[in-house]
N, C-alpha and C positions, 0 to 999 in steps of 0.2 A: 476252292481254296478255303482253308480254315481261317476264321477270324477270331482274334483275341483282344481283350482289354487287360491292362496291367494296373494294379492298385498297390499302394503302399505309402509309407511316409516319405514325402519328398525331402523333408528336412533331415531325416535320419538315414534313409536308405536309397538316396538318389543314384549312387554308383551301382548298386545291385539292380535297381529298376532299369537303368540304362543298359546294363549287361543283359537283362532279360529281354528287353525290346530287340537288341541286336541278335540274340540267340533265336528268338522267335522268327525274325526275318530270315536268318540262315536256315531255319527249318521250313521255310516257305509258308509261314503263317503271317497273314496280314494283321498288323497291330493297328486297331482302330483308334486307340487312345492309351497312352500318349504316343503318337507316331514318331515324334522327335522330342525326346525328353531333356533337351538342353535348356537350362534355366535362362530366361531372357528378361524377366521383370518380376517385381514383387509389389504386392499391395498388402500392407500389414504383415500377417503371417502367411498369406496366400502367395504361392509361387506360380508364376506363369512360365510355360515351356514354349519352345519354338513352334510346336504344332498347334498351339492355341491361336485361333483366328481372331479372337477379340480379347479385350482386357476388362471384361466384366466377370466377376467371380461367379455370379449366378449362371451366366450363359456358358462359361467354361465347365462348370460342374454339371449343368444340364446336358451338355454335349457328352461329357464323360459317362453319365448315366445312360444316355441313349446308345453310346458305344457299347456299354456293358450289355444292354438289352439286345443289341444286334449281333453280339459276339457268340461264338460257339462255347467259349469258356472265359472265366476270369482267372488271371494268374495273380496271386497275392504274394507280395514280397514282404517278408517279415523275418529276416535272418536271426534276430534276437528275440522273436516272439512279439515284439511291439507292433501294434496296429493302431494308428492314430484315429482321431475322431472322424475325419473325412473318409478314410479307408474303411472304417467300421460301417459307416453309412453305406458305402459302396458294396460291401459284402452283404449287408442286409438287403439292399436293392437287388443284387444278383440272386440272392436266395428267393426273394419275393417273385421275381419274374421267371424263375426256373432255370437260371444259367448256372452250370456247374462251376464250383470254385476250387481251384487247386493251389497248393503251396508246397514248397520243399521243406518248410518248417512249420511247426504247430504254433498257432497264436497262443499267447499266455492267457487271454481271456477265455474263460470256460464256455461262455455262450457262443462266441465266434467259432470255437473248436467244433461245435456241433454241425457247422455248415461248411467247413473246409475239409477237403480230402487231401491229406498229406501224401505226396508222391515223391519218388526219388529225385526226379529232375523234370525239366521241360519236355524232353523227348517222351517221357512216360505220359505226361498230360496230353501231348499232341497225339500219341498213339491211341490213348483212351478215347479221345474225341474224334479220331478218324473213323472209328467204327460206329459211332452214334449217328443216327439218321434224323435227329430232331431239326426242325426248321427254325431258323432265326428270323426275327422281324427285319424288314428292309432297313437300309441304313438311314434314310430320312435326311431332312434338311440340316440338322445340326451337325451331322457327321461330315457330309460332303455337300455344302450349299450350292456350289457351281453346277455339279452334275444333276442334283435334284431339281434345281430351278430350270435347267435346260430341258430335262425330261418333262417337267410339268408344262413348260411352254409348248413342247411338241404335242403333248396330249390335248392341251387346250386348243391348239390350232386345228387338230382333228375334230374336236367337238364343234368348233366354229364352222368348219367346212360342212359337217353333217347337218348343222342347224340351218345353214343358209343355202344349201344346194338342194334342189328338188330331187326326189328319188323315192325309193321304197321306204315309206314312213316306218314300217314295222322293223325293217333291218336297221334303219337310222336310229330308232329309239333304243333298240337292243345295244347297238354300238355306243351310243351316248352313255347309257347306264354303265356299260362295261368300262368306258373311259373315265367316268366319274369315280368308279371304284378304284381304277388304276391310279388316279391322282391321290386319292385318300391313302392308298398303300405307299405311294412314292413319298408323300410328305411326311407320313408317320410322325406327326407332331405330338409332343407331350401336352398334357393339360396344364395350364398355368394359372396360378392364383396371384392376383395383384394385391 
């Protein structure tokens, strides 16, 4: 199943963002963020939506960036060409991590235009991404914390069993290192600066 993230100005284009999320779902594309774009809270100019699991601006934005990184493509909503500061950062992030950016309208900003492929509609973006075979990074703890923690616990239990049960030490060591790599991939944690 294809995965997408949607970016745009929540203040100016929320109706179009909501429509894009619904259309992507109808096209069998999993929207990683915002999965449920109904506005539920506000902190200053920052709007929180129903799919935000926390009310920390930094954590919500980090989760959205990780969703972009795990997505097959970013859908940019800018019907009048306007791309706000947060969405501009998200476009830059997508470009930096190699995630294709599609939009039905061209951004007014000349620099952003260089990174956005204008397509007729979402169906075209989905079709273009269906033929690509690039691998996306695993979803990680910020996107789906419950499933990620559950998988990490399962792998840690396997490691504990391998470390405490007598057996073929060479097979156990190989299995342990494989499980450690699996946990690193599962968590897919971004680097944080305090």
